[in-house]
C-alpha positions in Angstrom: 104.9 178.5 85.9 104.8 178.6 82.3 100.6 178.7 82.4 100.8 181.3 84.7 102.9 183.5 82.6 101.1 183.1 79.6 97.8 184.5 81.5 99.7 187.3 82.7 100.6 188.2 79.4 97.2 187.5 78.0 95.4 189.8 80.6 98.1 192.2 80.0 96.9 192.3 76.0 93.2 192.3 76.9 94.2 195.7 79.2 95.9 197.3 76.4 93.3 196.3 73.8 90.3 198.2 76.0 93.2 201.2 76.8 93.7 201.3 73.0 89.6 201.4 72.2 89.3 203.6 75.3 91.8 206.2 73.6 90.1 206.0 70.1 87.1 206.6 71.8 87.9 209.1 73.5 89.7 211.0 70.1 86.9 210.4 68.0 84.9 212.2 70.4 87.1 215.3 70.7 87.2 214.8 67.0 83.6 214.8 66.5 83.3 218.1 68.8 85.8 219.9 67.1 83.9 218.9 64.0 80.8 220.4 65.7 82.1 223.3 67.0 83.7 223.9 64.1 80.6 223.8 61.6 78.5 225.9 64.0 81.2 228.2 64.2 81.5 228.7 60.2 77.7 228.8 59.8 77.5 231.3 63.1 79.9 232.9 61.2 78.4 232.9 57.8 75.4 234.6 59.2 77.3 237.1 61.3 79.0 238.4 58.0 76.1 237.3 55.5 73.4 239.9 57.8 72.2 243.0 56.0 73.1 245.0 58.6 77.1 243.6 58.7 77.1 243.3 54.7 76.0 247.2 54.6 79.0 247.8 57.6 81.5 246.0 55.9 81.1 248.2 52.3 81.2 251.5 54.8 84.5 250.2 56.4 85.8 249.1 53.4 85.1 252.8 52.0 86.7 253.9 55.1 89.7 251.9 54.3 90.0 253.2 50.7 89.8 256.7 52.2 92.4 256.1 54.9 95.2 254.9 52.7 94.5 258.0 50.4 94.5 260.5 53.4 98.0 258.2 54.2 99.1 259.3 51.0 98.2 263.1 50.8 100.3 263.4 54.0 103.4 260.8 52.8 103.6 262.3 49.6 105.8 265.0 48.5 104.2 268.3 48.8 104.9 271.5 47.0 105.6 274.2 49.8 106.3 277.7 47.7 108.1 279.1 50.3 111.1 276.4 49.8 110.7 274.7 46.5 110.4 275.8 43.0 108.2 274.9 40.4 109.6 274.5 36.8 107.1 273.7 33.7 108.0 273.5 29.8 105.7 271.9 26.9 104.5 272.1 23.6 101.3 272.3 21.4 100.7 271.6 17.9 97.3 271.6 15.9 96.0 270.1 13.0 92.8 270.4 11.2 91.1 270.4 7.3 89.9 273.8 7.6 91.8 276.2 5.2 90.8 279.0 7.2 92.6 277.6 10.1 96.3 276.5 8.1 98.2 279.5 9.5 97.6 277.5 13.2 98.8 274.0 12.0 102.0 275.4 10.1 103.5 275.7 13.7 104.2 274.4 17.0 103.8 276.2 19.8 106.1 276.1 22.8 106.3 277.7 26.5 108.0 277.4 29.7 107.3 278.3 33.4 109.3 278.5 36.6 108.8 280.1 39.6 111.2 280.5 42.7 109.5 282.5 45.1 112.2 282.0 47.7 114.9 284.0 45.8 112.0 286.0 44.0 111.9 284.8 40.5 109.9 284.4 38.1 110.1 283.3 34.4 107.3 282.9 31.9 108.5 282.4 27.9 107.2 280.9 24.5 108.1 280.3 21.3 106.5 279.5 17.9 108.5 277.3 15.3 108.0 276.0 12.0 109.3 272.8 11.6 113.3 273.2 13.4 113.2 277.0 12.5 112.3 279.3 15.7 109.9 281.9 14.2 109.5 284.0 17.2 110.4 283.5 21.1 110.1 285.6 24.1 110.9 285.8 27.3 109.2 287.6 30.8 111.7 287.3 33.6 110.9 289.1 37.2 113.7 289.3 39.5 112.4 291.0 43.0 110.6 294.1 41.8 112.0 294.2 38.6 110.6 293.2 35.4 112.8 291.8 32.3 111.4 291.2 28.6 113.5 289.9 25.8 112.8 288.6 22.3 115.4 288.6 19.9 113.3 289.1 17.0 111.8 292.4 17.8 114.3 293.8 19.8 118.3 293.3 20.3 118.5 294.5 24.1 116.9 293.2 27.0 114.0 295.3 28.4 113.7 296.1 32.1 111.1 298.1 34.4 110.7 298.3 37.9 107.7 297.4 39.7 106.0 299.2 42.4 104.4 295.9 44.0 106.7 292.9 45.3 104.5 290.3 43.5 106.3 287.9 45.2 105.5 288.8 49.0 101.8 286.9 48.9 102.9 283.8 47.4 105.6 283.9 50.1 102.6 284.0 52.8 103.0 280.7 55.4 99.1 281.2 56.3 97.4 278.4 55.0 99.9 276.1 54.1 100.0 273.6 56.8 97.0 271.1 57.0 95.1 271.9 59.8 94.9 268.0 61.2 97.8 265.7 61.7 97.4 262.3 59.8 96.5 260.5 63.0 93.6 263.1 63.3 92.5 263.5 59.8 92.1 259.6 59.9 90.4 259.5 63.4 87.6 262.1 62.0 87.1 260.0 59.1 86.8 256.9 61.3 84.7 258.2 63.3 82.1 259.2 60.7 82.6 255.9 59.3 81.2 254.5 62.2 78.4 257.0 62.7 77.2 256.2 59.2 77.4 252.1 60.2 75.3 253.4 63.7 72.6 254.6 61.5 71.2 251.8 59.6 67.9 250.6 61.0 68.2 247.0 61.3 64.3 246.6 60.9 64.6 248.2 57.6 66.9 245.8 55.5 65.0 243.2 53.1 66.6 240.5 50.7 65.7 238.4 47.3 67.1 236.8 45.0 67.8 238.0 41.6 69.9 236.9 38.3 72.0 239.6 36.6 73.9 239.6 33.0 77.8 240.3 33.3 79.6 239.8 29.7 75.8 237.9 28.7 76.3 235.5 31.4 73.5 234.8 34.1 74.9 235.2 37.8 72.8 234.6 40.5 72.6 236.9 43.5 71.2 238.0 46.3 70.2 241.8 46.5 70.2 243.2 50.1 67.9 246.2 49.9 67.9 249.0 52.0 64.7 251.3 51.5 65.3 255.2 51.1 62.6 256.9 51.9 61.6 260.0 54.9 61.6 257.1 57.6 64.8 255.6 57.1 66.4 259.2 56.0 65.1 260.9 59.4 66.2 257.8 61.0 69.9 258.0 59.7 70.3 261.8 59.9 69.4 261.9 63.3 71.0 259.4 64.6 74.4 260.6 63.3 74.0 264.2 64.2 72.8 262.6 67.6 76.4 261.3 67.7 78.5 263.7 66.9 76.8 266.1 69.0 77.6 264.0 71.9 81.1 263.2 70.9 83.4 265.5 72.2 86.4 264.0 70.5 84.7 264.6 67.2 83.9 268.1 68.1 87.1 269.0 69.2 88.7 267.4 65.5 86.1 269.5 63.7 87.2 272.9 65.5 90.7 272.4 64.6 89.7 271.3 60.9 87.5 274.8 60.5 89.8 276.5 62.9 86.8 277.8 65.4 86.5 277.0 69.1 84.9 274.1 70.5 82.1 275.8 72.1 81.3 277.5 68.3 81.0 274.0 66.8 79.0 272.8 69.7 76.8 276.0 69.1 76.7 275.1 65.8 75.4 271.4 65.9 73.2 272.7 68.7 71.5 274.7 66.3 71.0 271.6 64.1 67.5 269.9 64.3 65.9 267.5 61.8 62.5 266.1 61.5 60.6 263.7 58.8 59.1 266.9 56.9 62.8 267.5 55.9 62.7 264.7 53.8 60.1 265.3 51.2 61.0 261.9 49.5 58.1 261.4 47.2 58.8 257.7 45.6 60.6 255.3 47.7 64.7 254.5 46.1 65.9 250.9 46.7 69.6 251.3 47.7 71.0 247.5 47.4 74.4 245.0 47.6 74.7 242.3 45.3 76.4 239.5 47.1 77.6 236.2 45.6 78.6 233.0 47.3 78.7 231.0 50.4 79.8 234.0 52.8 77.7 236.5 50.8 80.9 238.2 49.0 79.4 242.1 48.0 80.1 241.7 43.9 78.3 245.4 43.4 75.5 247.6 44.2 72.0 249.2 42.6 70.1 252.2 43.2 66.3 251.8 41.8 63.3 254.0 41.8 60.7 252.9 39.6 61.9 252.3 36.3 64.9 254.2 36.8 68.2 251.7 37.6 71.9 252.1 38.4 73.5 248.9 38.4 77.0 247.9 39.3 78.6 244.4 39.7 82.2 243.1 38.8 83.3 239.5 39.2 87.0 238.7 39.1 88.3 241.0 36.2 84.7 241.6 34.8 82.2 244.1 35.2 79.2 245.9 33.9 77.6 249.1 34.8 74.1 250.1 33.8 72.4 253.3 33.7 68.8 252.4 32.4 65.4 254.8 32.3 61.9 254.9 30.7 63.4 255.8 27.1 67.6 255.3 27.6 70.0 252.6 28.6 73.6 253.1 28.8 75.6 250.1 29.4 79.7 249.7 29.8 81.6 246.7 30.2 85.0 245.8 31.5 87.0 242.9 30.8 90.4 243.3 32.1 92.1 247.4 31.2 89.3 247.4 28.4 85.5 248.9 28.5 83.4 249.3 25.8 79.7 251.0 26.3 76.8 252.2 24.3 73.8 254.7 24.8 70.5 253.6 23.5 67.9 256.3 23.4 64.0 255.4 22.5 65.4 252.0 20.8 68.1 253.9 18.8 71.9 253.5 19.3 73.2 256.9 19.3 76.4 256.5 21.1 79.4 254.0 21.4 82.7 253.9 22.9 85.6 252.0 23.8 88.2 252.3 26.6 91.4 251.3 27.5 92.8 252.6 30.3 96.4 250.4 31.7 98.7 251.5 35.0 102.0 250.6 36.7 103.8 252.3 39.4 105.3 255.1 37.1 103.0 255.2 34.0 99.3 255.8 33.2 97.8 255.2 29.5 94.2 256.1 28.6 93.4 255.1 24.8 89.3 256.5 24.4 87.6 256.4 20.9 83.7 257.7 21.3 81.6 257.9 18.5 77.7 259.5 18.4 75.6 259.0 15.5 72.2 260.9 14.9 70.8 260.8 11.3 72.9 262.8 9.3 75.0 263.9 12.0 77.8 262.8 13.6 81.0 263.6 16.2 84.1 261.9 16.9 86.5 261.8 19.3 89.8 260.0 19.6 91.9 260.8 22.9 95.1 259.2 23.8 97.1 259.9 27.1 100.5 258.8 28.5 101.6 259.8 31.7 105.2 259.1 33.5 106.3 259.5 37.2 109.7 260.0 36.6 110.6 260.2 40.7 107.9 262.2 43.4 109.2 265.8 41.5 109.1 265.0 38.1 106.4 263.5 35.6 105.7 264.1 32.0 102.5 263.8 30.4 101.4 263.3 26.7 98.0 264.1 25.2 96.8 263.7 21.8 93.0 264.6 21.0 91.1 264.2 17.9 87.6 265.8 16.9 85.8 264.9 13.8 82.4 266.5 13.1 80.2 265.9 10.6 77.0 267.7 9.7 74.5 267.8 6.1 77.6 265.9 4.4 80.2 268.1 5.2 83.3 267.1 7.7 85.1 269.5 10.1 88.3 267.8 11.9 90.1 269.5 14.2 93.5 267.9 16.4 96.1 268.6 19.3 99.0 267.0 20.3 100.2 268.4 23.9 103.6 267.3 25.8 103.9 268.8 29.3 106.9 268.4 31.5 106.6 269.2 35.2 109.4 269.3 38.1 109.5 270.6 41.6 112.7 271.6 42.8 114.1 272.7 38.8 116.0 275.3 38.0 114.6 278.6 37.0 117.1 279.6 34.6 116.4 282.9 33.8 118.0 285.4 31.6 121.4 287.4 31.0 120.0 290.9 32.6 123.7 292.8 31.4 123.6 295.5 29.5 119.6 295.6 30.1 117.9 298.9 28.9 115.3 300.6 30.8 111.9 300.4 28.7 111.0 304.3 29.8 113.9 305.4 27.9 113.1 304.1 24.8 112.5 306.7 22.3 109.6 306.9 19.1 111.9 305.8 16.7 112.8 302.9 18.9 109.1 301.6 19.5 108.7 301.8 15.5 111.3 299.6 14.7 110.1 297.4 17.4 106.4 297.3 16.3 108.0 296.9 12.7 110.2 294.2 13.6 107.2 292.2 15.2 105.0 292.4 12.3 107.7 291.1 10.3 108.4 288.1 12.3 104.6 287.2 13.0 103.8 287.5 9.3 102.6 284.2 8.2 101.8 283.0 11.5 98.2 282.8 13.0 99.5 285.1 15.7 99.5 288.0 13.2 95.8 288.3 12.0 95.1 288.5 16.0 97.3 290.6 17.5 98.3 292.7 13.8 95.2 293.1 11.8 92.4 293.3 14.3 94.2 296.0 15.8 94.6 298.2 12.7 92.9 301.5 12.9 91.1 300.8 9.5 90.0 297.4 10.6 86.2 297.1 10.4 84.5 294.1 12.4 81.4 292.9 10.0 78.5 294.2 12.5 76.2 293.7 9.6 76.5 289.6 9.3 73.0 288.1 10.2 73.9 285.6 13.1 69.9 284.3 13.0 71.2 282.5 9.5 72.8 280.2 12.3 69.9 279.7 14.5 
C-alpha cells in the first residue's frame, strides 16, 4: 500500500510539472505575441505619424488648435460695450533731450485724462502741464448730453458752457455691429472646416525627404527636412481642392453667409463664379517649404522656406531657438535662449545692426526690454525700449513705456527720450466737473476775451505750448520762407 501511494504521489507531481511547463509555455507565447504586436504597433504608429502628409496635417491641426483657443478667449473675455460700460483713461508723458532748442519741452510733464459714459451721455477730456509738483496750467472739456462745458482755472475763474446742435452720443449708442455675427461654436466650426480643406489639399506624391544638419546655439543638430514644393502644379492642386470643398459644403456656405451678412444664394453664386487654372499661378522659381523633424517619432522642431539662395529657417529645441533670414548679400540671425533673444544683421559681410531683447510674462504682467544699435561708417543710431504692463483685473490695466533714441552723424549726437504711463479701466467713474454757476460762452464780452487771452499767455509762458499756440499766431509772425531746404538734401 505504501508503494502504491508513493507512485500516485509521483504521478501527481509529474502531472503538475507538465501543467506548469504548459502554462509557462502559453504565458511565454502570449508575452511574445504582445511584444510582437507592441513593436509592430509602435513602428506602425511611427510610420503613420512620421509620414510626410501626416506631419503637415499635424502642423495644420496645431495651428487650428491655437486659433481655436484664441477664438475662445475672444468670446469668453470681457468685451467693452459702449451702450453699457464706461471707459476711463489717464496717463502722463515726460520728455528728455540734449537739444537746447527743445528744453522747454523737457522741463514739464504732460498729463491727460479721458472718460466716456455713453449710456448716461457723459464725455470728459482733460489735460495739464506740470513743472515738477507745481501745476502750470490745466483744462477740462466736459460734455453732458448736448451741452459742452470748458474749465481752466488759470484762464477764467468760471466754467463756460455752450449748447451744441448735434447729439454726439447718438451714433455711439447704436447697437449695430456690436454683436459678433457668429456664435463661439459657429466661429470655431468655420475655422475647423478651413483647416480640414487645407489638410485635404496636399498632394501626397509631391513630398520629399532629406537629411540635414542645422545649427542652434552653435551646436549641430541632425534633422530630417520634409519638403513640400510650392510651384504652379502644387498651388493649383491646393487652391482647386480647397475651392471645390468649399463649394460642396452647404454648412460652410451657411456659416460664411452669416459671417458676411449675405444670403446663402449670394454666397453660392460668389463661389460658383470663382474658377482657377494653372495659368493663375505664374511661379517662375519653385519654392521649397519644409518642416524640420527630429527623433524617433519625427517631432516637428521647426520650418524653412527656400528659393535659390534666399532662405527663411526657424528651429526650436527645448528652450533654445534660432531664426535665420538669408539672401545673397545679407544675413539676419536671432537666437533665443529662455526669455532672452540676441540678433544681428550682416550686409555685404559687414555687421550693421545688433539687438538684444528680453521678454518676460506671467498671468498678470508683461515686461519687454529692447536694446538695438545700428552702425554704418560714422553714422549710428541706438534705440532702448522698456515696457511694463500689468493687468490688475479683466477690466483694469496699467502700462509704463520708456523709449530712448540716440542718433550720431558727422560726430554730433542727438538724444530724445520719452516716459509714458497709461491707466485704463472699463466700468470706472466719469467724474465730470461742477457746472453750478456756469456762464454761457455766447454771453462773454470783448473784455472777457481779452482777459482770458492775457491769462492764457501768462500761464503758458515758458512752456513749449507758448511758441506753438501763441507766438505762431501773432499777426506780425513771419515764417522763414527763404530757407534753402536744398542744403538738407
